N, C-alpha and C positions, 0 to 999 in steps of 0.2 A: 376423432375419440376425444373424450373428456380428459382434463389433466387433473392430477392429485390435488392442485389448488382449487379447481372448480368443485371437487369433491368435498373439500374440507370447508369450504365457502357454504354449501348447500347444507351439510352437516353441523354447521356451527361449532368447528372443532379446529385445531392446528392442523398444519400439514403433518408434523411429526407424528401426531396422533392417528392419521389415517395410514401413515407408514406403518405404525406399531399394530393396527388392527389387522394388516396384511403380512405381518412377519411372525412367524412362529414362535420366534425367540421373545416375544413381549405378549403381555396381556393388558387387557382394558376392561372397563367395567361393562356388564353386559347390555345396559342403556347406550353406552356410547358405540358399542360396536354394532348396535341395531341400527342407529342412527347413520353410522358410516356406511353399511351395507345397503341400506335403503336409498341413501345419496348416489352410491355407486351404481345401483340397478336403474334409477332414474335417469343416471347420466350416460349409462353404458359404458362406464369406466372398468378397464379390465388392466390390474395391475401385472407388470412384467414379470413373468417367472423363468424366463429362458435365456436370462442373460449371464451365462456361466462365465464369461470371461471377464466381466466388470462388477458382478455383484456377490462374488464368493467371499471375497476377502474382507469386505466391509472396511477397507482401508483406501485413505485418500493420501496421496503424495504431494508435498510442496517442496519445491526447489529454489533456493534463494542464491543470489550472487555471492552474498556476504553470510559468513557464519555467526559472527559477533556483530549484532547490528540490534540496538535497543527497537528502532522502527518494526524491523521485521520480529523480533520477539512479541511486540505488543499485538501485532496481526496475527501471530501464530497462536498466542494463548486464547484470543478472541474466537479465531475460526474454530480452533480445539474444542472450545466450550460449547460452541454453537452446533458443530458435526457431531458431538456425543448425543444430542437431543435426538439425532436421527440414527443413530446407532453405529456412527462411523469413528474412526481413531485416525489420527493424523500422524503421518510419518515425514519428518523433515530431513532434506539433503542441502548440500550446497555446492557450488562450482566455481567460486573464485573467479567467476567470469572467463573461464576457460571452456572454449567450445567442446573440445574433447572430453573433458570431465563432465560435461552437460550429457554429451551422448551416452556415455556410461551409466549416468544416473538414470536416463530416459529408460534405456535397457533393463537396468535394475528394477524399475517400478513395473515393469512388463513382467519381468521374471517372478516378481512376487504377488502377482496377480493383483495389483492395485485397480481399483474402481475408477478413479479419476486422477487429475493432475494439476495442480496449481503450480506455476512457473513464471520466473522473471526472465524475461528473453536476454540473452547474453549479450547481442548486439543486433542491427538490423538485417544482418545475414540470415538468411533463411537455413533451418537445420534439418537434415533430412529426416531424423528420428521424430521431430515434431510434425513435419508434414504428413508422414506414414500414420502417425496417430490420427490427424486431423482427417485424414482421407477415410479412416475406418470409423469416423465418428466417435472418437473416444472422447468422454467429457472432460474437457480443459478450460482453463481461464489462465489469461497471461496480465500480469502485474505491471504497472508502471509505464508501460509503453506499448505502442501497437506495432507489433513486429509482424504478425499475421492477421490479413483481414477476416479469415473464417473461423477466429477463435473469440470467445467472449473476453473482454478487456475491462479492467479497472484501473483507472490512471488518477493522479493527484493533480489539481490545476496549482502546479509550484509557479506558473506565471502570476497568477492571482495572488498566491502567497507573499511572493517577493514584492508584488505591487503595493500590497498592503503596508507591509514592513517597511518599505521606502518612502510612501506616501506619509506615514506616521513621522518618521524621521524629519522629512521635509518640512511638515507643519510644525514641528518643534523647533524648526530654526537650523537644521543642519543642512549642509551642502557638502561637505567633504565625508562621504558615506562609502565605506569600503564595503564590498560584497566579496567575501572571503569563501572560496569554494575549493574542493578539494580534487575535482576533475573537470575537464573541458566540457562534457557532456552537461554536467550538472549547473555550469555557469550559462552554457547555451540554452536550457531550458527556462532558467530564470532571469535570464538578461532583458528579455521583452518587457517584462513587469517592471524591472529596474527603470529603463528607459521611458516607460509609459509614465511612470510617476513624475519623472522630471520633466517631460513634454507636457504635462498637464499643466504645470505650474511655470511654463515657458523659460524652464532652464535648459542648460546645455550639460551634458554627462561629460566629465572627466574621466577618461577611459583608464588613467592611472589608478583609479581605486577599484577596477574590476580586476581582483586579483586571484589567479588559479595556481594552486600548488599541486604540481603532479608528480611529487616526490614523496616516500614513505618515511624517510630518515630526515632528521633535523627541522621537522615542520615548525616546532616552535620557535626555534631560532630564525628560520625564514619570515616567520609572522613578526618578531620582535624587529627585524631589520627593516621591514616593510612599515611598521608602524612609525619607526623612527624618521624612516626617509620622507613619508608622505604626511604624517601627522594627521590622520583621520580625526573628527570629531565624534563618528558614530561607525560601528561595524555589525555588518549583518552576517553571522556565521552559519554557513549553509552546512547543517549536520551537528549532532550532538559531539562527536569528536572534535569537529571545528571549534565549536562553542568553548568546550573544556581547554582546548589549546589556546584560545584568544584570552580567556581568564588567566592562565597560567602566565602567557607573555605579558599581558598588563601588570599582573603583580610583580613579575620580575623588574619590570621597569619601573615600577614603583607608582603606577598609574591607577588612579581609582575608577570606579564604575558606580554611578555615572558621572562623577565628578569631572573626571578628566576625558574619559572616553563612553559613550553610550553604546548600549549592546544589546542587540535582538538576535535570538536564536531561532533558526529554521528547524522546527520539530520542538515538541513541547514534552517536557518528563517531570515526573514529581520533584526531582531534585532543582530543576529549575524554579519552579513554584517556591520552594523552600528558602532559594537563594534572592527572589524577587526578580527574576530576569523575565522582561516581556518576550513573548515567543508566538511564532507561527504554529498554530495548533490544530491538528487532525482529529477527526471524530472515529477513534479507532473502533468503538462499538458498532457504529454503523457501518464501517468498512467490513468489519468480521461477519456481520448479518448479511450484507449483499452478497459477499464471496459465498457464504454457504448456502445462500438461498439460489444461487445461480447455479453451483455444484448439483445441488439436490434436484432442482428441477430439469437438468441435463440427465441425472441418473433414472429420472421416474419417466420421462417421457418416452412415448411409443416410438418405435422404429419407423412407423408410417407418418408420425408428425413431422411437419416442414419445420427446420430449424433456421431462425435467424439469428446471427450472432449479436449479442448487446454490449453495448458500450456505456462504462458509467465514468463520467467525471466528476471527482470528490473536491468541492470545496472546502479550504482551510478557513482559519478565523485567526484573529489577532488577540492575543492574552496580553493586555495591558497590565503591567506590573510597575517595578521602581528602577527599571535600569536605563530609563532614558532621561535625559536631561533637556529642559527648555533652554535654547541659548539666543 
């Protein structure tokens, strides 16, 4: 059976337009409607009318590990805007990386009759609630890591992003480069890129500069003490919160950027551009578009269609500004 995408291509319209033609809640011009119906007939496309469980609410849920997170906020806004074009609204929940809370969230979205789920796995440990949904072929996408092999996945190439940042600092003469992370997992993902940059230049990594803070309180004081002890010439701050903490710590130590210490932020936001901070940047609009397309493809596929999970790795870029000094 043909897909909605094939109908859209033959009718020379967008996928959302095809969706609107077959949805009584929307109207289109007679000319477009005729083209879509003609293409559907030629391709023997039949829209699904019998998905009571997944197609009644026109709601898609997204579950994040963190509630207050600029990265998640940008993705949410983009996905919400994209899904509105298809007639869906987005509901956001969070679990604070607590499996029990995540299970409650999954049950809640089932109770509300949500059509699909976008989620960030709490850990590599499989959750029974997610496995049950996957068994039912419930439309889902997992973000940031592959915990389930049978679910669509979107990841960010954090190894490449760290490599780009580290290479840029090395080429500017820096050797004492601190990689400041908030979690062990964050460092683990990015460390290979850090090592690769050093190895390509025939340099040995000094592990003293791989710095992970596993504490919520007194982070700024810990960063200050580490800077005073190791005296890095450059810092890669892994996250917006870490970047802000490093800036405050340097200010209290009366150290300037980039005069005394160069700085690169992992993740890029408008305030960083305003302050001239070099940053590893992600294409949020592209990510939002891919997430929306994958979900809609799942929602519109026929139950008889073979489903092969897709996996996307999104590459970042380095936005060079004024926070790195050549030494």
